[in-house]
N, C-alpha and C positions, 0 to 999 in steps of 0.2 A: 504494500499499500504506499502511496505517496502521502507526504504530510498534508492534510487538508487545511484549508483556510476556514471553511464553514462546517459546522456540525448541524445537521437537521435531525430533529427528534420527532418520532410519532409521540402521541400523547397517551391515549386510552391503553391500558395494560403495558405501557412502557414507563410513563412517570407516575401512574396510580393504577390501582385495579378498578376496571370500569363496571363489572357486574353489580357490586353492592351499590355503586352510585346510581345506576340506571334503575335498579329495583327500588330504592328509596325514592327516586325522583317520580317513578310512575305511581308508586303507592301514595305519595303526597298529593299528586295531581288527582287521582281517583278519589282520595279522601275528601279534597276540596270540592270536587264536582258533586259528590254525593251529599255533602252538607249544604252547599249553596245552590245546586241546581239538580235536585233529586229527580226531577221528571226526565231530564235527558239520559240520565244513567240507567233507566229501566230498560232492561235487556243488554245491558253493557257492563262489561268488566275489563280487566287488563288485557286478556286475550282477544275479545272482540275489538278493542282499540288497535291492537297490533294488526289483526286482520284487515282492519279499515285502512291502516297505513299502507299494508301490503297492496290493497286494491287500488289506492291512490298512486302508488308508485307504477303500478301496471298501466294506469291510465295517462300518467304523465312521465313516460320513460326519460324524457330530456331533463326531468328535475329529480329523477331517482336518487341521485347523489346528495340532494339537499335534504338533510334530516330535520331542519328547522321548518321548511316548507311542508314536508309530509306530516309532521306532528300538527303544525298549525292548520293545515288544510283539513285534516281528520277532525279537529275540534270545530272548525268553522262549519263543516257540513253537519255535525252532530247538533249544534246550535241552531242552524238554519232549519233542520228538519223539524225541530221542536217549536219554531216560530220565535226564537230568541235572537237578539242583535248579535252580530258578528263580533261586536266588541268584547263580549264575554269570552270569546276564544282568546283574546290577548290576555286577559286576566288568568285564564286557566293555564295558558302556556307558560306565563311567568312563574306561577307556581312550580311547575315542572322544571323550568330552566334555572330557577334559584337552586334547587336542589341537585340539578345536573352538575352544577359548577361547585358543589360542595365536596370537594375531593380530599382524600388522605394520600399525600404523597408517599411513596416507598421511602424507606427510612434513609437511605443514602442519597436521595435525590437533591435535596436542598443544598448540601455541602458539595456535591459534585457539580451541580450547575454553577454554583458560585465559584468554584475552582475553575471549571472549563471556560466560563465567560470571560475570565481574565486573559485566556490564551486564544480562544477562538471566537468568531462570530457565531452565535447561535440563532437558529430559526426553528419554529414548530412546524411540522408537516402533517396534517391530519385530515382523516375523512369525516371526523365528527365535527360537532358544532360547540366544543368548549370554548369558553371565553377565558383567555389568559389572565386577564385582570381579576375576574371574579375567583378564578382557581388560585391566585395569589402567586403566580410564577411569571408574570409580564416582565418584571424588571431585569430578568436574566436573558430575555429574548429580543432580537433586533426586529424580528418580524414573524409573522404567523400566516401560513399559506394553507387554506382549506379547500376541501372539495367544492364548497359553495364559491369561493373567490376564483377558483381555477376553472369551474365549469365541468369538472371531471374528477372522479375519485381514484385513488391508488388502486391498482397498479398502472393506470392509464399514464402514458408519457406526459400528458398535457399538465398534470399537476406538478410533476418534477420540472417541467420546462418553466412553469410560473415561478417556481422557487429560484431557478437560475436567473430568470430575468429579474426578480426583485433584489437578490443577493448580488447580481452583476458580476457572476463568476462563471467559469467554465465547469462542466460536469465533473471533471476528474478532480476538482478542487474542493468538492463536497463529500463528506461522509455522512451517511444517512443511518440513523439507529433506529430500530423498531423491533416489536415482537413478532409480527406476522411474516412467515417465510415468503408467501406469495406477494402479498400487498407491499410490504416494506423492502424485503431483501431483494427479491427477484425484480420487483418493479423499479427499484433504484438501479440495479445492475443494467437492466435493459435500457435505462435512460442515460446510462454512461457514468453514473455516480459511484463513488465507493459505497459499500455497505457492510453493516455490522448487524448480525442477529442477536438480540437481547433475549436469552433464554433463561429466565429466572427459575423455572420449574423443572429443569432437566428434561425437557420434552424430546422426542425423536423428531429428527429433521425428515420432512416428507421424501420418500425414497424417489419420487418421480420428478423432483426438482434438482437442479444443479446445486452442488454443495455451496454453503455460504463461505465467503472468503475469509470471515472472521465471526467467531462466536464469543460473547461475553455473558456473564451471569449477573452483572450489575454495572451501573455507571461508573462504579470505582475502577472498573477495568479500562476505562478510557484514559489515557495519558494526555 
């Protein structure tokens, strides 16, 4: 590997565990809806809301990468079907989004980002819709490229191209770190970036994929 100038980081399951965050966010939103708008929740639960988002993604394939759009549109349709103003969807989504950004960083992340930010330019590169400021990590990052801003999700080369354009560097000058073999590692490599697989849980690398050029178990492994 060449010495990079820029480090780009996936967020969900790279800087924090995402499943407990999403479960808490969905639970908070469902509880709020049941308390404030019980009529629209008749016949709905967490699973039916997920199915509604999946249907909307099929109807709007050009927006399927935009999780904010999918969740907000699902809420808008639910309120509209019950004859309620669409503005209520904004309130419901904010309940979800506040919890979605209430993350618990992995133990080594704060010290590692602080250390690395003194040596490299740091960018976030995520398919999700986390807000760096709300998550409390924005001060370590120069920029944040999302599937929403790029118009495409990893492993699509367009999101990596957007990162290169914003950072104003060549692909070989970027090391991307992420937990997903296909989305993060293979996607970055196909876009010409250097890549490191963050494997916190001793998972087996998928046999059908080319091996990762580098594997780390925590951000402490990045010098």
